[in-house]
C-alpha positions in Angstrom: 11.3 -24.9 -37.3 9.9 -23.9 -33.9 7.6 -26.7 -32.5 3.9 -25.6 -31.7 2.5 -27.4 -28.4 -0.8 -28.6 -29.6 -1.5 -30.6 -26.2 -4.7 -30.0 -24.6 -5.2 -30.1 -20.9 -8.1 -31.9 -19.7 -9.7 -33.4 -16.5 -11.1 -36.3 -18.3 -8.7 -38.7 -16.4 -9.7 -42.2 -15.7 -11.1 -42.8 -12.4 -8.9 -44.7 -9.9 -9.8 -48.3 -9.2 -12.2 -48.6 -6.6 -10.6 -49.5 -3.1 -11.3 -53.1 -1.7 -13.3 -52.8 1.5 -10.7 -55.2 3.2 -7.6 -52.8 2.3 -6.4 -51.0 5.5 -6.5 -47.1 4.9 -3.9 -46.7 7.2 -1.0 -48.8 6.1 -2.9 -50.5 2.9 -2.4 -53.8 4.2 -4.8 -56.2 2.3 -6.8 -59.0 4.2 -9.2 -61.9 3.5 -12.6 -61.7 5.0 -11.6 -64.8 7.1 -8.4 -62.9 8.6 -10.1 -60.0 9.6 -13.1 -61.9 11.2 -10.4 -63.6 13.4 -8.9 -60.3 14.3 -12.2 -58.8 15.1 -11.8 -56.4 12.2 -8.7 -54.8 13.4 -5.7 -54.4 11.1 -2.8 -56.5 12.5 -0.1 -53.8 11.2 -1.4 -50.6 12.3 -4.4 -51.1 14.5 -7.0 -49.7 12.1 -10.6 -50.6 13.1 -12.5 -51.7 10.3 -16.5 -51.3 10.5 -18.0 -54.2 12.3 -21.5 -55.5 11.7 -23.8 -55.6 14.6 -24.2 -59.7 15.0 -20.6 -60.2 14.6 -19.8 -57.6 17.6 -22.4 -59.3 19.7 -20.9 -62.6 19.1 -17.4 -61.0 20.1 -18.8 -59.6 23.3 -21.2 -62.1 24.8 -20.7 -65.4 26.6 -21.2 -68.4 23.8 -25.0 -69.2 23.8 -26.1 -66.6 26.2 -27.6 -63.8 23.5 -31.1 -63.7 23.2 -32.6 -61.1 20.6 -35.5 -59.1 21.4 -38.0 -57.2 19.2 -36.5 -58.7 16.1 -39.8 -58.2 14.2 -39.9 -54.4 14.5 -39.6 -52.9 11.2 -39.5 -49.2 10.2 -42.7 -47.9 8.2 -42.9 -45.1 5.7 -45.1 -42.7 7.6 -44.4 -39.8 5.4 -44.4 -41.4 2.0 -41.2 -40.0 1.5 -39.6 -40.2 -1.9 -36.3 -38.4 -3.0 -34.5 -40.2 -6.0 -36.3 -43.4 -4.9 -39.0 -44.4 -2.5 -38.1 -44.7 1.1 -39.8 -48.0 1.2 -37.6 -49.4 -1.6 -34.2 -48.0 0.3 -35.6 -49.9 3.7 -36.1 -53.2 1.4 -32.6 -52.9 -0.1 -31.1 -52.3 3.2 -33.1 -55.3 4.8 -32.0 -57.8 2.0 -28.3 -56.4 2.2 -27.9 -56.7 6.0 -30.2 -59.3 7.0 -31.5 -56.9 9.9 -34.7 -55.5 10.5 -33.3 -51.9 11.2 -30.2 -50.2 12.4 -30.2 -51.8 15.9 -30.1 -55.0 17.4 -31.4 -55.3 20.9 -31.3 -58.3 23.4 -30.3 -60.4 26.5 -26.9 -61.6 27.1 -24.1 -62.1 29.4 -20.6 -60.7 29.4 -17.9 -62.9 31.5 -20.8 -64.4 33.4 -22.6 -60.9 34.1 -26.0 -60.5 32.7 -26.7 -57.2 30.8 -29.1 -56.0 28.2 -27.3 -55.0 24.8 -28.3 -52.5 22.1 -25.9 -52.6 19.1 -26.0 -50.3 16.3 -25.1 -51.3 12.7 -23.9 -48.6 10.0 -24.2 -50.8 7.3 -28.1 -50.2 7.8 -28.7 -47.0 6.0 -25.8 -45.2 7.9 -27.1 -46.6 11.2 -29.5 -43.7 11.0 -32.2 -43.3 13.9 -35.8 -43.6 12.7 -39.0 -44.4 14.8 -38.0 -48.2 14.9 -34.6 -47.7 16.5 -36.0 -45.2 18.8 -38.2 -47.8 20.0 -36.1 -50.8 20.0 -33.6 -48.7 22.2 -36.4 -47.6 24.3 -37.5 -51.2 24.9 -34.0 -52.5 25.8 -34.0 -49.7 28.4 -37.2 -51.2 29.7 -36.0 -54.6 29.7 -32.9 -53.6 31.5 -34.7 -52.0 34.2 -37.3 -54.9 34.6 -34.7 -57.5 34.7 -32.3 -55.4 37.0 -29.4 -55.3 34.9 -26.9 -52.7 33.2 -27.6 -51.7 29.6 -24.6 -52.0 27.1 -24.9 -50.0 24.0 -22.5 -49.8 21.0 -23.3 -47.1 18.7 -22.3 -46.2 15.0 -24.6 -43.5 13.3 -24.8 -41.0 10.9 -27.6 -39.4 13.1 -31.4 -39.1 12.5 -32.9 -40.7 9.5 -34.0 -37.8 7.0 -36.6 -39.8 5.4 -38.8 -39.8 8.5 -38.6 -36.2 9.3 -39.7 -34.9 12.5 -40.6 -38.3 13.7 -37.0 -39.3 13.6 -36.1 -36.1 15.5 -38.7 -37.0 18.1 -36.7 -40.0 18.9 -33.6 -37.6 20.6 -36.1 -36.9 23.3 -37.8 -40.4 23.5 -34.1 -42.1 23.8 -33.1 -39.5 26.5 -36.4 -40.2 28.6 -35.6 -43.9 28.4 -32.0 -43.6 29.6 -33.5 -41.5 32.4 -36.0 -44.4 33.3 -33.2 -46.7 33.3 -31.3 -44.6 35.9 -34.6 -44.2 38.0 -34.7 -47.8 38.2 -31.2 -48.0 39.6 -29.4 -49.4 36.6 -26.2 -48.2 34.6 -25.7 -47.7 31.2 -22.2 -48.6 29.7 -22.1 -46.7 26.3 -19.3 -47.5 23.6 -18.9 -45.3 20.6 -17.6 -46.4 17.3 -16.8 -45.0 14.2 -18.8 -43.0 13.5 -21.1 -41.7 16.2 -22.5 -38.4 15.2 -25.6 -36.3 14.7 -28.9 -37.1 16.8 -27.5 -40.3 18.2 -24.5 -38.5 19.8 -26.7 -35.7 20.9 -29.2 -38.1 22.8 -28.5 -41.5 24.3 -25.0 -42.2 23.1 -23.4 -39.6 25.4 -25.6 -40.3 28.5 -23.9 -43.4 29.6 -22.4 -43.7 33.3 -19.2 -44.9 31.5 -18.4 -43.5 28.1 -15.9 -45.5 26.0 -14.7 -45.3 22.6 -12.9 -47.1 19.8 -9.6 -45.8 18.6 -10.0 -43.3 15.9 -13.8 -43.2 16.0 -15.5 -40.0 15.0 -17.6 -38.4 17.8 -19.0 -35.0 16.5 -22.1 -33.7 15.9 -21.3 -32.3 12.7 -18.4 -33.7 10.6 -14.8 -31.7 10.3 -15.6 -30.7 6.8 -18.9 -29.2 7.7 -17.2 -27.4 10.9 -14.3 -26.0 8.8 -16.8 -24.6 6.5 -18.8 -22.9 8.8 -16.0 -21.4 11.0 -13.5 -20.9 8.5 -10.7 -22.0 10.7 -8.2 -24.7 10.3 -9.2 -27.7 12.5 -6.6 -30.2 14.3 -6.0 -33.5 12.5 -8.1 -35.2 15.0 -11.1 -32.9 15.4 -13.8 -34.7 16.6 -12.0 -38.0 16.9 -12.0 -40.4 20.2 -8.6 -39.0 21.1 -9.5 -35.4 21.1 -12.5 -36.0 22.9 -10.3 -38.1 25.6 -8.0 -35.0 25.9 -11.0 -32.7 26.7 -12.3 -35.3 29.2 -15.5 -35.8 27.2 -15.0 -39.7 27.4 -13.6 -42.0 30.2 -11.3 -44.3 28.0 -10.4 -45.4 24.5 -10.5 -49.2 24.3 -9.2 -51.3 21.6 -11.6 -53.9 20.1 -9.8 -56.8 21.3 -9.7 -55.4 24.9 -13.4 -54.4 24.9 -15.0 -57.6 26.3 -12.7 -57.8 29.3 -13.1 -53.9 30.0 -17.0 -54.3 29.8 -16.8 -57.5 32.1 -14.9 -55.7 34.8 -17.3 -52.5 34.6 -20.4 -55.2 34.8 -18.9 -56.6 37.9 -18.7 -53.1 39.3 -22.2 -52.1 38.1 -24.0 -55.4 38.6 -22.1 -56.5 41.9 -24.2 -59.0 44.0 -26.1 -57.4 46.8 
């Protein structure tokens, strides 16, 4: 008797187990937190750069005991009373509780290899590093502080762009931060820009790319829109490294790609050039 196939195809397959955040997406090596912390959150096997929190990054760059945070009490507000699935105020409170930060950027004074500088370091963990009014204001204050003290500004960006919950007020931070960098340059001071993964949207289109020296971490996405969006719009197949630091370097849009363990020494050399004694 012929067999009758009564099997039913279904897409209701069990979801794969969630990936652990300490598992390298490049080589699948797994690490403990303390191992990654000692390695500055870089995979020892393949060199993949894991996301790095703002305070940990500052600690890896500045000389011990030299960092003094500024505008630490500056928080975002909800000027539009924005509500999507949840109130914006609730999202802000959750981000503050989970990250311990007032907003997506930390600014302050410090020294790198004995050279004074101002730092402005973004944290992607706070609402995707999005730039709202508070982020724009803190960055502008960092520019003002660097100009007043007569030292260069070191920025480290990691952002998905402007913060949608603040609408036009977030978009106005683009010209505001551009003007702040121009004022810094008018004061005779340099800006050293380090772009980490990802640096996209309004942050890339404003102050991130205005540095006197543009550095990037390996594999960092640096594109106004992501590859998926660009491919859907253009209907063209994109290169494997579209928008990545490596492609930007080939096209001459950045000056160098610097692995994270070498970043402090690189910034130290640049600060000696731009902040040389008169």
